[in-house]
Biopython code that builds the backbone (N, CA, C, O; Angstrom):
import numpy as np
from Bio.PDB.StructureBuilder import StructureBuilder

atoms = [
    (1, "UNK", "N", (-22.484, -17.443, -1.689)),
    (1, "UNK", "CA", (-21.039, -17.392, -1.761)),
    (1, "UNK", "C", (-20.634, -16.061, -2.392)),
    (1, "UNK", "O", (-21.271, -15.589, -3.335)),
    (2, "UNK", "N", (-19.595, -15.479, -1.873)),
    (2, "UNK", "CA", (-19.100, -14.203, -2.383)),
    (2, "UNK", "C", (-18.224, -14.439, -3.602)),
    (2, "UNK", "O", (-17.219, -15.147, -3.532)),
    (3, "UNK", "N", (-18.616, -13.838, -4.719)),
    (3, "UNK", "CA", (-17.835, -13.974, -5.959)),
    (3, "UNK", "C", (-17.596, -12.586, -6.544)),
    (3, "UNK", "O", (-18.464, -12.046, -7.229)),
    (4, "UNK", "N", (-16.439, -12.011, -6.282)),
    (4, "UNK", "CA", (-16.168, -10.665, -6.803)),
    (4, "UNK", "C", (-16.036, -10.664, -8.324)),
    (4, "UNK", "O", (-15.584, -11.634, -8.933)),
    (5, "UNK", "N", (-16.441, -9.561, -8.904)),
    (5, "UNK", "CA", (-16.333, -9.404, -10.346)),
    (5, "UNK", "C", (-14.916, -8.969, -10.717)),
    (5, "UNK", "O", (-14.269, -8.244, -9.961)),
    (6, "UNK", "N", (-14.444, -9.402, -11.855)),
    (6, "UNK", "CA", (-13.122, -9.006, -12.329)),
    (6, "UNK", "C", (-13.182, -7.780, -13.242)),
    (6, "UNK", "O", (-12.155, -7.330, -13.750)),
    (7, "UNK", "N", (-14.373, -7.250, -13.448)),
    (7, "UNK", "CA", (-14.502, -6.071, -14.294)),
    (7, "UNK", "C", (-13.976, -4.842, -13.570)),
    (7, "UNK", "O", (-14.166, -4.689, -12.364)),
    (8, "UNK", "N", (-13.316, -3.971, -14.317)),
    (8, "UNK", "CA", (-12.806, -2.728, -13.765)),
    (8, "UNK", "C", (-13.956, -1.766, -13.550)),
    (8, "UNK", "O", (-14.793, -1.579, -14.434)),
    (9, "UNK", "N", (-13.997, -1.166, -12.394)),
    (9, "UNK", "CA", (-15.105, -0.274, -12.064)),
    (9, "UNK", "C", (-14.922, 1.130, -12.618)),
    (9, "UNK", "O", (-15.862, 1.726, -13.143)),
    (10, "UNK", "N", (-13.712, 1.654, -12.501)),
    (10, "UNK", "CA", (-13.485, 3.055, -12.847)),
    (10, "UNK", "C", (-12.379, 3.237, -13.864)),
    (10, "UNK", "O", (-11.827, 4.332, -13.972)),
    (11, "UNK", "N", (-12.047, 2.237, -14.588)),
    (11, "UNK", "CA", (-10.968, 2.361, -15.551)),
    (11, "UNK", "C", (-9.638, 2.005, -14.924)),
    (11, "UNK", "O", (-9.579, 1.401, -13.853)),
    (12, "UNK", "N", (-8.582, 2.385, -15.599)),
    (12, "UNK", "CA", (-7.230, 2.059, -15.157)),
    (12, "UNK", "C", (-6.870, 2.842, -13.899)),
    (12, "UNK", "O", (-7.187, 4.026, -13.785)),
    (13, "UNK", "N", (-6.211, 2.180, -12.962)),
    (13, "UNK", "CA", (-5.774, 2.824, -11.723)),
    (13, "UNK", "C", (-4.407, 3.446, -11.960)),
    (13, "UNK", "O", (-3.420, 2.738, -12.158)),
    (14, "UNK", "N", (-4.354, 4.763, -11.941)),
    (14, "UNK", "CA", (-3.096, 5.444, -12.261)),
    (14, "UNK", "C", (-2.056, 5.316, -11.153)),
    (14, "UNK", "O", (-0.874, 5.571, -11.389)),
    (15, "UNK", "N", (-2.471, 4.927, -9.957)),
    (15, "UNK", "CA", (-1.538, 4.800, -8.846)),
    (15, "UNK", "C", (-1.230, 3.353, -8.486)),
    (15, "UNK", "O", (-0.629, 3.102, -7.442)),
    (16, "UNK", "N", (-1.621, 2.404, -9.314)),
    (16, "UNK", "CA", (-1.422, 0.997, -8.976)),
    (16, "UNK", "C", (0.054, 0.658, -8.773)),
    (16, "UNK", "O", (0.406, -0.024, -7.810)),
    (17, "UNK", "N", (0.904, 1.121, -9.659)),
    (17, "UNK", "CA", (2.337, 0.826, -9.522)),
    (17, "UNK", "C", (2.893, 1.426, -8.229)),
    (17, "UNK", "O", (3.696, 0.792, -7.544)),
    (18, "UNK", "N", (2.470, 2.634, -7.898)),
    (18, "UNK", "CA", (2.942, 3.257, -6.662)),
    (18, "UNK", "C", (2.417, 2.531, -5.438)),
    (18, "UNK", "O", (3.141, 2.380, -4.454)),
    (19, "UNK", "N", (1.178, 2.081, -5.480)),
    (19, "UNK", "CA", (0.614, 1.339, -4.352)),
    (19, "UNK", "C", (1.401, 0.061, -4.093)),
    (19, "UNK", "O", (1.685, -0.276, -2.943)),
    (20, "UNK", "N", (1.751, -0.648, -5.157)),
    (20, "UNK", "CA", (2.503, -1.893, -5.008)),
    (20, "UNK", "C", (3.894, -1.599, -4.463)),
    (20, "UNK", "O", (4.359, -2.281, -3.550)),
    (21, "UNK", "N", (4.552, -0.604, -5.006)),
    (21, "UNK", "CA", (5.897, -0.251, -4.528)),
    (21, "UNK", "C", (5.879, 0.154, -3.057)),
    (21, "UNK", "O", (6.730, -0.273, -2.276)),
    (22, "UNK", "N", (4.901, 0.982, -2.687)),
    (22, "UNK", "CA", (4.818, 1.431, -1.305)),
    (22, "UNK", "C", (4.483, 0.277, -0.367)),
    (22, "UNK", "O", (5.006, 0.211, 0.746)),
    (23, "UNK", "N", (3.619, -0.628, -0.804)),
    (23, "UNK", "CA", (3.294, -1.779, 0.028)),
    (23, "UNK", "C", (4.531, -2.634, 0.288)),
    (23, "UNK", "O", (4.803, -3.017, 1.426)),
    (24, "UNK", "N", (5.266, -2.924, -0.758)),
    (24, "UNK", "CA", (6.461, -3.756, -0.601)),
    (24, "UNK", "C", (7.494, -3.051, 0.283)),
    (24, "UNK", "O", (8.074, -3.670, 1.176)),
    (25, "UNK", "N", (7.721, -1.773, 0.039)),
    (25, "UNK", "CA", (8.687, -1.016, 0.826)),
    (25, "UNK", "C", (8.280, -0.945, 2.295)),
    (25, "UNK", "O", (9.097, -1.174, 3.186)),
    (26, "UNK", "N", (7.009, -0.627, 2.538)),
    (26, "UNK", "CA", (6.520, -0.540, 3.914)),
    (26, "UNK", "C", (6.569, -1.866, 4.631)),
    (26, "UNK", "O", (6.941, -1.921, 5.803)),
    (27, "UNK", "N", (6.199, -2.940, 3.950)),
    (27, "UNK", "CA", (6.213, -4.259, 4.575)),
    (27, "UNK", "C", (7.638, -4.694, 4.904)),
    (27, "UNK", "O", (7.889, -5.222, 5.987)),
    (28, "UNK", "N", (8.567, -4.479, 3.983)),
    (28, "UNK", "CA", (9.966, -4.846, 4.231)),
    (28, "UNK", "C", (10.530, -4.030, 5.393)),
    (28, "UNK", "O", (11.219, -4.574, 6.256)),
    (29, "UNK", "N", (10.243, -2.737, 5.419)),
    (29, "UNK", "CA", (10.743, -1.890, 6.510)),
    (29, "UNK", "C", (10.158, -2.332, 7.851)),
    (29, "UNK", "O", (10.882, -2.409, 8.844)),
    (30, "UNK", "N", (8.873, -2.620, 7.890)),
    (30, "UNK", "CA", (8.247, -3.033, 9.146)),
    (30, "UNK", "C", (8.798, -4.377, 9.621)),
    (30, "UNK", "O", (9.114, -4.532, 10.800)),
    (31, "UNK", "N", (8.915, -5.341, 8.719)),
    (31, "UNK", "CA", (9.456, -6.648, 9.114)),
    (31, "UNK", "C", (10.924, -6.548, 9.533)),
    (31, "UNK", "O", (11.347, -7.210, 10.481)),
    (32, "UNK", "N", (11.695, -5.725, 8.833)),
    (32, "UNK", "CA", (13.095, -5.545, 9.215)),
    (32, "UNK", "C", (13.185, -4.889, 10.590)),
    (32, "UNK", "O", (14.031, -5.256, 11.405)),
    (33, "UNK", "N", (12.321, -3.928, 10.839)),
    (33, "UNK", "CA", (12.304, -3.291, 12.157)),
    (33, "UNK", "C", (11.937, -4.258, 13.261)),
    (33, "UNK", "O", (12.505, -4.200, 14.352)),
    (34, "UNK", "N", (10.984, -5.156, 12.991)),
    (34, "UNK", "CA", (10.624, -6.161, 13.996)),
    (34, "UNK", "C", (11.769, -7.150, 14.210)),
    (34, "UNK", "O", (12.060, -7.534, 15.342)),
    (35, "UNK", "N", (12.410, -7.554, 13.129)),
    (35, "UNK", "CA", (13.495, -8.531, 13.240)),
    (35, "UNK", "C", (14.699, -7.961, 13.992)),
    (35, "UNK", "O", (15.371, -8.678, 14.733)),
    (36, "UNK", "N", (14.967, -6.669, 13.795)),
    (36, "UNK", "CA", (16.124, -6.040, 14.439)),
    (36, "UNK", "C", (15.767, -5.282, 15.713)),
    (36, "UNK", "O", (16.626, -4.638, 16.316)),
    (37, "UNK", "N", (14.513, -5.357, 16.121)),
    (37, "UNK", "CA", (14.020, -4.668, 17.325)),
    (37, "UNK", "C", (14.275, -3.165, 17.264)),
    (37, "UNK", "O", (14.697, -2.551, 18.244)),
    (38, "UNK", "N", (14.012, -2.591, 16.105)),
    (38, "UNK", "CA", (14.152, -1.145, 15.927)),
    (38, "UNK", "C", (12.752, -0.543, 15.759)),
    (38, "UNK", "O", (12.159, -0.595, 14.681)),
    (39, "UNK", "N", (12.250, 0.020, 16.838)),
    (39, "UNK", "CA", (10.879, 0.526, 16.791)),
    (39, "UNK", "C", (10.716, 1.664, 15.789)),
    (39, "UNK", "O", (9.648, 1.813, 15.196)),
    (40, "UNK", "N", (11.751, 2.462, 15.594)),
    (40, "UNK", "CA", (11.626, 3.564, 14.641)),
    (40, "UNK", "C", (11.449, 3.047, 13.219)),
    (40, "UNK", "O", (10.746, 3.661, 12.417)),
    (41, "UNK", "N", (12.081, 1.924, 12.904)),
    (41, "UNK", "CA", (11.958, 1.357, 11.563)),
    (41, "UNK", "C", (10.574, 0.745, 11.363)),
    (41, "UNK", "O", (10.031, 0.775, 10.259)),
    (42, "UNK", "N", (10.012, 0.196, 12.421)),
    (42, "UNK", "CA", (8.634, -0.305, 12.350)),
    (42, "UNK", "C", (7.686, 0.853, 12.065)),
    (42, "UNK", "O", (6.786, 0.725, 11.235)),
    (43, "UNK", "N", (7.877, 1.973, 12.741)),
    (43, "UNK", "CA", (7.010, 3.139, 12.524)),
    (43, "UNK", "C", (7.186, 3.728, 11.122)),
    (43, "UNK", "O", (6.226, 4.225, 10.532)),
    (44, "UNK", "N", (8.395, 3.674, 10.596)),
    (44, "UNK", "CA", (8.613, 4.115, 9.210)),
    (44, "UNK", "C", (7.828, 3.217, 8.268)),
    (44, "UNK", "O", (7.182, 3.711, 7.344)),
    (45, "UNK", "N", (7.872, 1.925, 8.482)),
    (45, "UNK", "CA", (7.105, 0.990, 7.660)),
    (45, "UNK", "C", (5.610, 1.249, 7.742)),
    (45, "UNK", "O", (4.911, 1.210, 6.729)),
    (46, "UNK", "N", (5.119, 1.514, 8.945)),
    (46, "UNK", "CA", (3.691, 1.822, 9.118)),
    (46, "UNK", "C", (3.333, 3.110, 8.398)),
    (46, "UNK", "O", (2.270, 3.197, 7.784)),
    (47, "UNK", "N", (4.196, 4.108, 8.462)),
    (47, "UNK", "CA", (3.931, 5.379, 7.787)),
    (47, "UNK", "C", (3.888, 5.194, 6.266)),
    (47, "UNK", "O", (3.042, 5.783, 5.593)),
    (48, "UNK", "N", (4.789, 4.387, 5.732)),
    (48, "UNK", "CA", (4.795, 4.132, 4.286)),
    (48, "UNK", "C", (3.517, 3.401, 3.881)),
    (48, "UNK", "O", (2.925, 3.718, 2.848)),
    (49, "UNK", "N", (3.090, 2.436, 4.677)),
    (49, "UNK", "CA", (1.839, 1.731, 4.388)),
    (49, "UNK", "C", (0.642, 2.676, 4.474)),
    (49, "UNK", "O", (-0.309, 2.532, 3.706)),
    (50, "UNK", "N", (0.674, 3.637, 5.391)),
    (50, "UNK", "CA", (-0.411, 4.609, 5.511)),
    (50, "UNK", "C", (-0.499, 5.491, 4.264)),
    (50, "UNK", "O", (-1.594, 5.833, 3.819)),
    (51, "UNK", "N", (0.645, 5.856, 3.707)),
    (51, "UNK", "CA", (0.643, 6.639, 2.467)),
    (51, "UNK", "C", (-0.011, 5.846, 1.345)),
    (51, "UNK", "O", (-0.753, 6.405, 0.537)),
    (52, "UNK", "N", (0.261, 4.552, 1.291)),
    (52, "UNK", "CA", (-0.356, 3.703, 0.270)),
    (52, "UNK", "C", (-1.877, 3.643, 0.449)),
    (52, "UNK", "O", (-2.616, 3.601, -0.535)),
    (53, "UNK", "N", (-2.340, 3.640, 1.686)),
    (53, "UNK", "CA", (-3.784, 3.637, 1.941)),
    (53, "UNK", "C", (-4.405, 4.953, 1.490)),
    (53, "UNK", "O", (-5.508, 4.961, 0.945)),
    (54, "UNK", "N", (-3.715, 6.057, 1.710)),
    (54, "UNK", "CA", (-4.231, 7.363, 1.284)),
    (54, "UNK", "C", (-4.369, 7.410, -0.238)),
    (54, "UNK", "O", (-5.310, 8.017, -0.750)),
    (55, "UNK", "N", (-3.459, 6.788, -0.956)),
    (55, "UNK", "CA", (-3.565, 6.752, -2.427)),
    (55, "UNK", "C", (-4.848, 6.068, -2.895)),
    (55, "UNK", "O", (-5.342, 6.334, -3.991)),
    (56, "UNK", "N", (-5.374, 5.193, -2.059)),
    (56, "UNK", "CA", (-6.623, 4.481, -2.417)),
    (56, "UNK", "C", (-7.788, 5.451, -2.595)),
    (56, "UNK", "O", (-8.697, 5.189, -3.382)),
    (57, "UNK", "N", (-7.767, 6.558, -1.876)),
    (57, "UNK", "CA", (-8.892, 7.477, -1.864)),
    (57, "UNK", "C", (-8.755, 8.652, -2.819)),
    (57, "UNK", "O", (-9.628, 9.519, -2.856)),
    (58, "UNK", "N", (-7.677, 8.699, -3.591)),
    (58, "UNK", "CA", (-7.535, 9.777, -4.574)),
    (58, "UNK", "C", (-8.476, 9.523, -5.746)),
    (58, "UNK", "O", (-8.748, 8.369, -6.080)),
    (59, "UNK", "N", (-8.968, 10.571, -6.366)),
    (59, "UNK", "CA", (-9.914, 10.386, -7.464)),
    (59, "UNK", "C", (-9.280, 9.728, -8.680)),
    (59, "UNK", "O", (-8.089, 9.905, -8.936)),
    (60, "UNK", "N", (-10.075, 8.965, -9.431)),
    (60, "UNK", "CA", (-9.548, 8.291, -10.629)),
    (60, "UNK", "C", (-9.262, 9.281, -11.746)),
    (60, "UNK", "O", (-9.724, 10.422, -11.718)),
    (61, "UNK", "N", (-8.501, 8.832, -12.718)),
    (61, "UNK", "CA", (-8.164, 9.648, -13.886)),
    (61, "UNK", "C", (-9.413, 9.885, -14.711)),
    (61, "UNK", "O", (-10.269, 9.007, -14.823)),
    (62, "UNK", "N", (-9.518, 11.060, -15.283)),
    (62, "UNK", "CA", (-10.691, 11.402, -16.131)),
    (62, "UNK", "C", (-10.626, 10.729, -17.466)),
    (62, "UNK", "O", (-11.522, 10.906, -18.291)),
]
sb = StructureBuilder()
sb.init_structure("model")
sb.init_model(0)
sb.init_chain("A")
sb.init_seg("    ")
for serial, (resi, resn, name, xyz) in enumerate(atoms, 1):
    if name == "N":
        sb.init_residue(resn, " ", resi, " ")
    sb.init_atom(name, np.array(xyz, "f"), 0.0, 1.0, " ", f" {name:<3s}", serial, name[0])
structure = sb.get_structure()
């Protein structure tokens, strides 16, 4: 059975707050675009989510 550890691997994540904000913003924009049939708003949501993914790969704080 897979049991992930709750221990922090690299210390505090300096971009955690930004990742959460970007995820919420991107998800709301994408869902709103789908609900209103606005493809440009869906793409804006996808772009915001992509920025959040890029933050995952930035180096940790020293």
